[in-house]
C-alpha positions as CSV (number, residue, x, y, z in Angstrom):
1,X,0.0,0.0,0.0
2,X,1.4,3.4,-1.0
3,X,1.0,6.7,0.7
4,X,-2.6,8.1,1.1
5,X,-3.7,11.7,0.9
6,X,-6.9,12.8,2.5
7,X,-8.5,16.2,2.4
8,X,-10.7,17.0,5.4
9,X,-12.6,19.9,6.8
10,X,-10.9,21.1,10.1
11,X,-12.7,22.6,13.1
12,X,-12.5,26.1,11.5
13,X,-14.2,24.9,8.4
14,X,-11.0,25.1,6.3
15,X,-9.7,22.3,4.2
16,X,-6.5,20.6,5.3
17,X,-4.6,17.7,3.7
18,X,-3.4,14.7,5.7
19,X,-0.5,12.9,4.0
20,X,-0.3,9.4,5.4
21,X,3.3,8.2,5.1
22,X,2.9,4.4,4.6
23,X,5.7,4.0,2.1
24,X,9.0,3.5,4.0
25,X,11.7,6.1,3.3
26,X,14.1,4.4,5.7
27,X,14.4,1.0,7.4
28,X,12.0,2.2,10.1
29,X,8.5,0.7,10.0
30,X,5.8,2.9,8.4
31,X,2.8,0.7,8.6
32,X,1.2,2.6,11.5
33,X,0.5,6.4,11.4
34,X,-0.6,8.5,14.4
35,X,-2.7,11.6,14.8
36,X,-1.9,13.4,18.1
37,X,-2.7,16.7,19.7
38,X,-4.8,18.3,22.5
39,X,-8.5,17.7,22.9
40,X,-10.8,19.7,20.6
41,X,-8.4,19.9,17.7
42,X,-10.3,17.6,15.4
43,X,-8.6,14.2,15.4
44,X,-11.7,12.1,15.8
45,X,-13.6,14.4,13.4
46,X,-11.0,13.6,10.7
47,X,-11.6,9.8,11.3
48,X,-15.3,10.3,10.9
49,X,-14.9,12.1,7.6
50,X,-12.6,9.4,6.4
51,X,-15.3,6.8,7.2
52,X,-18.0,8.9,5.6
53,X,-16.0,9.2,2.4
54,X,-15.3,5.5,2.3
55,X,-18.9,4.3,2.6
56,X,-20.5,7.2,0.7
57,X,-18.0,8.8,-1.7
58,X,-19.1,11.9,-3.6
59,X,-17.6,13.3,-6.7
60,X,-18.9,16.7,-5.8
61,X,-17.4,16.9,-2.4
62,X,-14.1,18.8,-2.1
63,X,-13.0,16.6,0.8
64,X,-12.1,12.9,0.8
65,X,-9.3,10.7,-0.4
66,X,-7.1,12.6,-2.9
67,X,-6.9,9.4,-5.1
68,X,-9.1,6.3,-4.8
69,X,-7.2,4.2,-2.2
70,X,-6.1,0.6,-3.0
71,X,-8.1,-0.7,0.0
72,X,-10.4,-3.7,0.3
73,X,-11.7,-2.8,3.7
74,X,-12.0,-0.1,6.4
75,X,-12.1,-1.3,10.0
76,X,-13.0,1.1,12.8
77,X,-12.1,0.4,16.5
78,X,-13.5,2.8,19.0
79,X,-14.6,2.1,22.6
80,X,-15.3,5.7,23.6
81,X,-18.9,6.0,24.8
82,X,-19.1,9.4,23.1
83,X,-18.2,8.4,19.5
84,X,-20.7,8.2,16.6
85,X,-19.2,6.1,13.9
86,X,-21.6,4.2,11.6
87,X,-22.1,0.7,13.1
88,X,-22.7,-1.1,9.8
89,X,-23.5,-0.6,6.1
90,X,-27.3,-0.8,6.5
91,X,-28.8,1.4,3.8
92,X,-25.5,1.9,2.0
93,X,-24.8,0.9,-1.6
94,X,-21.5,-0.9,-1.2
95,X,-21.8,-4.4,-2.6
96,X,-19.2,-5.9,-0.2
97,X,-20.9,-5.8,3.2
98,X,-17.5,-6.6,4.8
99,X,-15.8,-3.5,3.2
100,X,-16.6,-1.6,6.4
101,X,-16.5,-3.1,9.9
102,X,-17.0,-1.3,13.2
103,X,-16.2,-2.5,16.7
104,X,-17.2,-0.5,19.8
105,X,-19.9,0.1,22.4
106,X,-22.7,0.7,19.9
107,X,-24.7,-1.7,17.8
108,X,-28.0,-2.3,16.1
109,X,-30.8,-4.1,18.0
110,X,-32.8,-7.0,16.4
111,X,-36.0,-5.5,15.0
112,X,-39.4,-7.0,15.7
113,X,-40.4,-6.4,12.1
114,X,-38.0,-8.1,9.6
115,X,-38.8,-5.3,7.0
116,X,-37.2,-2.7,9.3
117,X,-33.7,-2.0,10.7
118,X,-33.1,-2.2,14.4
119,X,-32.3,0.8,16.5
120,X,-28.7,1.8,17.2
121,X,-28.1,1.6,21.0
122,X,-25.2,1.8,23.4
123,X,-24.4,-1.4,25.4
124,X,-21.5,-3.3,26.9
125,X,-23.0,-6.4,25.3
126,X,-21.9,-5.5,21.8
127,X,-18.2,-5.8,22.5
128,X,-18.8,-9.3,24.0
129,X,-20.8,-10.4,21.0
130,X,-18.2,-9.0,18.5
131,X,-15.4,-10.8,20.4
132,X,-17.1,-14.2,20.4
133,X,-17.9,-14.0,16.7
134,X,-14.4,-12.6,15.8
135,X,-12.7,-15.5,17.7
136,X,-14.7,-18.1,15.7
137,X,-13.8,-16.1,12.5
138,X,-10.1,-16.4,13.4
139,X,-10.6,-20.1,13.7
140,X,-12.4,-20.2,10.3
141,X,-9.7,-18.2,8.6
142,X,-6.9,-20.3,10.0
143,X,-8.6,-23.5,8.7
144,X,-9.5,-22.0,5.3
145,X,-6.1,-20.4,4.6
146,X,-3.8,-22.7,6.5
147,X,-2.0,-23.8,3.3
148,X,-0.9,-20.3,2.4
149,X,2.8,-19.6,3.0
150,X,3.4,-17.1,5.7
151,X,-0.2,-17.1,6.8
152,X,-0.5,-15.1,10.0
153,X,-2.1,-17.9,12.1
154,X,-4.7,-15.7,13.7
155,X,-5.5,-17.9,16.7
156,X,-1.8,-18.4,17.6
157,X,-1.2,-14.6,17.2
158,X,-4.2,-14.0,19.6
159,X,-2.7,-16.3,22.2
160,X,0.8,-14.9,21.9
161,X,-0.3,-11.3,22.2
162,X,-2.9,-11.7,25.0
163,X,-0.6,-13.8,27.1
164,X,1.6,-10.7,27.5
165,X,-1.3,-9.3,29.6
166,X,-3.4,-12.3,30.7
167,X,-2.3,-15.6,32.2
168,X,-4.5,-18.2,30.6
169,X,-4.4,-21.7,29.1
170,X,-7.0,-21.2,26.4
171,X,-9.8,-18.9,25.2
172,X,-13.3,-20.3,24.8
173,X,-16.8,-19.5,23.7
174,X,-20.0,-20.5,25.3
175,X,-22.3,-22.8,23.4
176,X,-25.8,-24.1,24.2
177,X,-25.4,-26.9,26.8
178,X,-27.9,-29.0,24.8
179,X,-25.2,-29.8,22.3
180,X,-22.7,-32.6,23.0
181,X,-19.0,-31.5,23.2
182,X,-18.2,-34.0,20.4
183,X,-20.6,-32.3,18.0
184,X,-18.2,-29.3,17.7
185,X,-15.4,-31.5,16.5
186,X,-14.8,-32.9,13.0
187,X,-14.4,-36.6,12.3
188,X,-10.6,-36.6,12.5
189,X,-10.0,-39.4,15.0
190,X,-9.4,-37.0,17.9
191,X,-9.8,-39.0,21.0
192,X,-10.4,-36.3,23.5
193,X,-12.7,-33.5,22.3
194,X,-12.3,-30.7,24.9
195,X,-15.2,-28.9,26.5
196,X,-15.9,-27.5,30.0
197,X,-19.1,-27.2,32.0
198,X,-19.3,-24.5,34.6
199,X,-22.2,-24.5,37.1
200,X,-25.0,-26.9,37.6
201,X,-28.7,-27.3,36.7
202,X,-30.4,-24.4,35.1
203,X,-27.2,-22.3,35.6
204,X,-24.9,-24.8,33.7
205,X,-22.7,-23.2,31.0
206,X,-20.8,-25.2,28.4
207,X,-17.6,-23.8,26.9
208,X,-15.6,-25.0,23.9
209,X,-11.9,-23.9,23.9
210,X,-10.6,-22.4,20.6
211,X,-6.8,-23.0,20.6
212,X,-4.1,-23.0,18.1
213,X,-3.5,-26.7,18.7
214,X,-7.0,-27.6,17.6
215,X,-7.5,-25.7,14.3
216,X,-8.0,-28.9,12.3
217,X,-10.4,-30.5,14.7
218,X,-12.9,-27.8,15.5
219,X,-15.9,-27.1,13.4
220,X,-16.3,-23.4,13.0
221,X,-19.7,-23.6,11.3
222,X,-21.2,-25.6,14.1
223,X,-19.7,-23.3,16.7
224,X,-21.2,-20.3,14.8
225,X,-24.6,-21.9,14.9
226,X,-24.6,-22.8,18.6
227,X,-22.5,-20.0,20.2
228,X,-24.0,-17.8,22.9
229,X,-22.4,-14.5,21.7
230,X,-23.7,-12.5,24.7
231,X,-21.2,-14.4,26.9
232,X,-18.3,-13.1,24.9
233,X,-14.9,-14.8,25.1
234,X,-14.0,-16.5,28.4
235,X,-10.4,-17.3,29.4
236,X,-9.6,-20.4,31.4
237,X,-6.6,-21.2,33.7
238,X,-6.2,-24.6,35.3
239,X,-9.7,-25.6,34.2
240,X,-11.4,-22.6,35.7
241,X,-12.7,-19.3,34.1
242,X,-10.8,-16.2,35.2
243,X,-12.0,-12.7,35.9
244,X,-10.4,-10.0,33.8
245,X,-9.8,-6.4,34.7
246,X,-11.5,-3.7,32.6
247,X,-8.2,-3.0,30.9
248,X,-7.5,-6.7,30.1
249,X,-11.0,-7.1,28.8
250,X,-10.8,-4.1,26.4
251,X,-7.3,-5.2,25.3
252,X,-8.8,-8.7,24.5
253,X,-11.7,-7.1,22.6
254,X,-9.4,-5.0,20.4
255,X,-6.9,-7.8,19.6
256,X,-9.5,-10.4,18.8
257,X,-11.7,-8.1,16.8
258,X,-8.8,-6.8,14.6
259,X,-7.6,-10.3,14.0
260,X,-11.0,-11.6,13.2
261,X,-11.8,-8.7,10.8
262,X,-8.5,-8.1,9.0
263,X,-7.9,-9.2,5.4
264,X,-5.4,-8.1,2.8
265,X,-5.2,-4.3,2.0
266,X,-7.2,-3.3,5.0
267,X,-6.9,0.1,6.7
268,X,-7.5,0.0,10.5
269,X,-8.7,3.2,12.2
270,X,-8.4,3.2,15.9
271,X,-9.8,6.1,18.0
272,X,-8.0,6.5,21.3
273,X,-6.6,3.0,21.8
274,X,-5.2,4.1,25.2
275,X,-8.6,4.1,26.8
276,X,-8.4,1.8,29.9
277,X,-5.0,0.5,28.8
278,X,-1.9,0.9,31.0
279,X,1.4,1.8,29.2
280,X,2.6,-1.8,28.8
281,X,-0.7,-2.8,27.1
282,X,-0.4,0.2,24.8
283,X,3.0,-1.0,23.7
284,X,1.8,-4.6,23.3
285,X,-1.1,-3.3,21.2
286,X,1.2,-1.4,18.8
287,X,3.4,-4.5,18.6
288,X,0.4,-6.7,17.7
289,X,-0.6,-4.2,15.0
290,X,2.8,-4.2,13.4
291,X,2.9,-8.0,13.4
292,X,-0.5,-8.5,11.8
293,X,-0.4,-5.6,9.4
294,X,2.7,-6.8,7.7
295,X,1.2,-10.2,7.1
296,X,-1.8,-8.7,5.4
297,X,-0.2,-5.8,3.5
298,X,-2.4,-3.6,5.6
299,X,-2.0,-0.3,7.5
300,X,-3.3,1.5,10.6
301,X,-4.1,5.1,11.6
302,X,-4.4,5.9,15.3
303,X,-5.9,9.0,16.9
304,X,-4.4,9.3,20.3
305,X,-3.1,11.4,23.2
306,X,-0.5,8.8,24.2
307,X,3.2,9.6,24.0
308,X,3.8,6.0,24.8
309,X,2.3,5.1,21.5
310,X,4.1,7.9,19.6
311,X,7.5,6.6,20.9
312,X,6.9,3.4,18.8
313,X,6.3,5.4,15.6
314,X,8.8,7.2,13.3
315,X,8.4,11.0,13.2
316,X,7.4,11.0,9.5
317,X,4.3,8.9,10.5
318,X,3.4,11.2,13.4
319,X,0.9,14.0,12.5
320,X,0.7,16.6,15.2
321,X,-2.4,18.8,15.2
322,X,-1.5,22.5,15.9
323,X,-4.1,25.2,16.3
324,X,-3.5,28.8,15.1
325,X,-5.9,31.7,15.6
326,X,-8.0,30.7,12.5
327,X,-6.7,27.3,11.3
328,X,-5.4,23.9,12.2
329,X,-2.1,22.8,10.7
330,X,-0.5,19.4,10.7
331,X,3.2,19.0,11.5
332,X,5.8,16.3,11.9
333,X,8.0,16.5,15.0
334,X,11.4,18.0,14.1
335,X,13.2,15.2,15.9
336,X,13.0,11.4,15.7
337,X,10.1,10.1,17.9
338,X,10.9,6.4,17.3
339,X,12.5,5.3,20.6
340,X,12.5,8.9,21.7
341,X,12.2,10.7,25.1
342,X,8.7,10.9,26.6
343,X,9.2,14.4,28.0
344,X,10.5,15.8,24.7
345,X,7.6,14.3,22.8
346,X,5.0,15.6,25.3
347,X,6.5,19.0,25.4
348,X,6.4,19.3,21.6
349,X,2.9,18.0,21.1
350,X,1.1,19.4,24.1
351,X,3.4,22.4,25.0
352,X,3.4,21.2,28.6
353,X,6.6,23.2,29.5
354,X,4.3,26.3,29.5
355,X,2.1,24.7,32.1
356,X,3.1,24.9,35.7
357,X,3.1,21.5,37.4
358,X,2.0,21.1,41.0
359,X,5.4,19.7,41.9
360,X,7.1,22.7,40.4
361,X,4.9,25.1,42.5
362,X,5.8,23.1,45.6
363,X,9.6,23.3,44.8
364,X,9.3,27.1,44.3
365,X,7.7,27.4,47.7
366,X,10.6,25.4,49.2
367,X,13.1,27.7,47.4
368,X,11.3,30.8,48.9
369,X,11.4,29.2,52.4
370,X,15.0,27.8,52.4
371,X,16.4,30.5,50.0
372,X,19.0,28.4,48.1
373,X,18.9,25.3,45.9
374,X,21.6,23.6,47.9
375,X,19.5,24.0,51.1
376,X,16.4,22.5,49.4
377,X,18.5,19.6,48.0
378,X,20.0,19.0,51.4
379,X,16.6,19.1,53.2
380,X,15.0,16.6,50.8
381,X,18.0,14.3,50.7
382,X,17.3,10.8,49.2
383,X,13.7,11.8,48.2
384,X,15.1,13.5,45.1
385,X,16.1,12.0,41.8
386,X,18.8,13.3,39.6
387,X,16.5,15.0,37.2
388,X,14.8,17.0,40.0
389,X,18.2,18.0,41.4
390,X,19.1,19.5,38.0
391,X,15.7,21.2,37.8
392,X,16.0,22.8,41.3
393,X,19.3,24.3,40.5
394,X,18.0,25.6,37.2
395,X,14.9,27.1,38.9
396,X,17.2,29.0,41.3
397,X,19.1,30.5,38.4
398,X,15.8,31.5,36.7
399,X,16.5,29.0,33.8
400,X,13.4,26.9,34.3
């Protein structure tokens, strides 16, 4: 996939062009681009315009992709409760209903009248349903395309990535307990079809593990027909289901949904991936993206506030939103962000050196009271780190 140009209307109503740098100029990876800047500068608005142009292109509109992109699919990941991306292609004219996929907290209800479309609502059930269906899709893709050289092995990738954040033996989906465990396995001579029952009586739940060691044996079509999608994906350790934190759960949703949806020449749009993720999970998320994107000749665009994410991206792929009195301009950092310094990135993007920090106000009060930097440093002793010692001395000289 080559570079992409996209003209959008910024928050001032002016047209601005985003030049996505997906074609490597150096050996550094260019398959992920990032939009970053303070709140209210129009990052998410740009993603919405990109989606709108993809699913309803107009020859008369002066915004949109500069040239028709060589894409087979646009996938949107957004778990903000405030976003308003289209949830599907209902009522749209695209022949390929998989050309646009959305994963988030919104979805369409099942209508009582088959001639009508369901209402779009907000619910925590939609991510669970999407994850269960996406995990079965990973299994189906692995079975169908297993003979292709360098195939990504989606289920194995899911296990590898999620085990960096979750200790588990296998991921499983819930199926109706009326079905025998053996019915979800093909006739391959497998002696020990694996399934787990949790609870008893009317509360009994039956789970079928989906693991990379059982791709050949599991029947994805029967799983699809019998899955209880509202249960989501359940992770087991030592034969028992485990409880996930909110961050682990969101991380699992994102990873499984991207793996289930992605195909060759996809563009993945992710709005604020850092929501509910601690820095280590953010890094693992970017690592997962880079791994899977390269296998599918696909790219990703992230709208974020995270300097942790930006540190994983070359500066030519980092698009910083900067607001002037009457316009928004896009800039690349004038230094290399890949493997760069958090403070330097943050200062450039958010201008945080101009904002007084609470700890700096406290240090100034100590300087006023104790009169010299040496006295403050001596009084605080081992409570200081080297960076703060340098800063206290600079503050005394009026250089901070």
